[in-house]
N, C-alpha and C positions, 0 to 999 in steps of 0.2 A: 565128262564135265560139260555142263551147259555154258555156251558162250553167247553173250548178248552184246550187240553193238548199239551204242547210243550216240546219236548225232545232236550235240547241243547247238541250238540255233536261236540266237537272239536277233531282234529287229534292229536295235541301235548299234551303231559302229561309228567311232569318232572320225576315222579316216575315210569311211565309205558307208554312209547311211543307207539302210535298207538293202545292203548288198546281197543278202540271202535270196531276195526276189529278183535280183538283176539278171536279165536274160543274156545267155551266152549262145549265140546263133539260134535264138528262139526258145531255148530251154533254160529255166532258171538255174542259178548257181547251186541252190539247195537240191533241186531235182537231179542235177548231174552228179553231185556228190553221193546222193542216195543210190542212184542207179549203178554207179561204180562200186559202191560198197556191197550192194546186193549180189554182186558176182563172187563174193567171198565164199570159199568152200567150207570155212570153219565156223561161220556165224550161224547160230540156231535161230536167232531173232534179231531184227534190226528195227530200231525205233528212233523217231525224231522227238527231241524234248525242247519245248519252246515256252517263252513267257508272253507271246504275242498272238492274238487271235488271227491276225493277217497271215502269219506264217502257218498257224494251225490249219486254217481253211485251205491255204495253198497246198500244204502237204497232203491233206485229204483229197484234193482234186486230182493228184496223180497216184493215188492209191497207197500212200505210205501209212504205216502205223505211227501215230503221233500222240503225245501226251503234253498236258500243260504243267508248267512248273512255276515256282515263285519268281517274281520280278526282282527279288533282292539277291539272287545268286551273283557272286562276284566274278566267277569264271566258269569255264565249261565243266570242270571236275565237280564243283559244287552243284552244278545243274544235274549232273549224273546222279549224285547222292540224293538230291531233292526229288528227282523223278522216281528213283527206286523207293524212297520213303513214302511218297504220296500214292504210288501205284503198286499195290502188293503183287500184281501179276508180273512185275519185273524183278521181284525179290528172290527168285529161285536160281539166279545165275551163279556160276562158279568163277567165271572170268568175264570181265566187262571191258569192252574196247571203247575208248573215248575217241570218236572220229569227228574232227572239226568240220563244220559244215561248209567251210570255204575252200575245200580241196576238190574241185571238179575233175581233176585229172588223176586222182588217187588210184593207183593200181590195187586191185583186190588182193594180189599176191603179197602186198605189204602187210595187210591185215592178217593174212594167213601165217606169214612168217613170225609175227609177234605172238600169235596164239600158240603156234608150234613151239616157240622158244619156252613159253611157260609150261607147256605140256611135257617137254623133254627135261626141264629143270624144275622139279617139284618144290625146291626150297626158294626159288626166285619169287618175288612179290610183284614185280613191275618190269615191263619190257617196253622198249621204244626203238624206232628205226633211225638209222643214219644213212646218208648217201655221200659218196665221194665228191669233193669239190674240185672242179677242173677249171673254173673261171677265177682268175686273180681278183677281179672286182668283187665277186661274191665273198671271197675270203676276207676282204677288207670292209664289207658292208655290215654294220652293226645290227641290221634287221635280220641277217642270216646268222643263226646261232650255231657256233662251232662246238665240237665235243672231242675230247681225248679219252682213250680207253686203256684199260690194262690188258695184259696178255691173255686174260680169260674172257674178254669181251664185256667187262663191267665198266661203266662210265667212271672216269676219274674226276672230270670237271666239265662243265658247260660254260661257255662265255660268248659274249658278243664281240670280243677281241679275236684277232687271228691267232688261234692256238693250234698246235704247238709251234713255238718259234723254231726257225731253221736257219742255222748259220750259212748254209750253202744255198738256201733258196729252194731246195728240193725237199720232197717228202710227201707223205699222204695226209690229206686234210679231210675232215668229215664235217658235213652239215647235219644238224639235228632236224629231223622231220617231225613236226608236232603231232604225234599220234602216240597213244599209250594203251597198253593192255594191263589191267589190274586184276589181281586176285581180289575177291569180294571183300574180305576182312581188311585188307590193306587199303582198298579204295576209301572205306569209311575212316580208317586211321589217318590216311593222308590229309583229309579235310580237317582233322583235329590237330595236326601238327602246328606248332607255333611258327610264325615267321622268323626267319633267320637273317643274320647280317649280310651274307653274300647274296642271298636271294633278293633282298631289298636293293643291294648295291647294283647288281646286274639286271634286276627286274626280270628274273627267270625263276618261275615257281618250282621247277624240278630240282633246283639247288637245295631247297629245304629238305628234300629226301636225303641227299648226301650229307648235309650238315647235321642231320639227326642220326646219322650212322647207318642208314639203310643203303642197299645196293640197287643199282638199276642195270638190268640186263640190256645190252644193245644188240641190234641186228642190222648188219649192213645189207642194204637193198640196192639194186641197180636201176630200178625203174624210175622213170621221170615223175616228178611231183612238183606241183605249183600251188602255193597258198595265195588266194586272192585277197589282198589287204587294201588295195587301192584301185581306182578306175584303170590305171595303167596296167596293173596285174590282170585285170579282166580282159584287156586287149590281147595280152600275151597268151592267156588261156584260150581265147577264141581262135587265135592263129594256130595254136597247137592242135586244138580239136578239129579245125578245118583240115589241117594236114593229115591227121589220123583218118578222118572220114574219106578224104580223097584217096589215101593209100588203100583203105578197105574197098572202095569202089573199083579201083584198078585191079585189085586182087580178085574180086568177084568176077569182073569182066574177063580176066585172064583164065579163070577156072570154068567159065560158062561154055557149054557146048556150042559149036558153030551151027 
């Protein structure tokens, strides 16, 4: 199966305008996401899809494959479909991974886990990652989407509320990491699905998949992930990247011959 990763990257953002070009320790948010994704062992091709020439030229400057899409795409998934439709060279994939461009700390292993889940489960149409929540504040934060799953690993529900409820205050809680791997046919079907009541109520697009009777395979990942939605998130990402680079430097120094 051919696996294509597409990073939808728009210039406008209500909470953080031009964030894709925002530098994190001298390297743009978009470039860091691209370079993290390039480490994936399962992607046969990685492309940036944008509606803005500033992002297009920037992506070209660091050697990325990049295509233009319509400015009218309402979300990242629509941008994937638009990119595939406009550019026939992208139409021969079997699995498409929607990689949001605002994830500069995304571990490539997370991409690989999603692809592997679809390869091992040939009837599954869509997979998405979860990570365990250990911070009580994150559990209560409506910007952090929570998920509950059944015993087979399929999503039962996604919510901005702290689910599932625990009478004892103990339990395992999962955060949804906004990344998706689609089989090609379902990617196109997904964009044709009508909006649904719970999707609109929670403002979570993945709920329309469940409301239309489809299943979403979830994969629990342990790696750190951070979505940059605000300037404050960018500061957190810089701090994490700086720590990782420092740890790498110390490790290299320890391994160097005297």
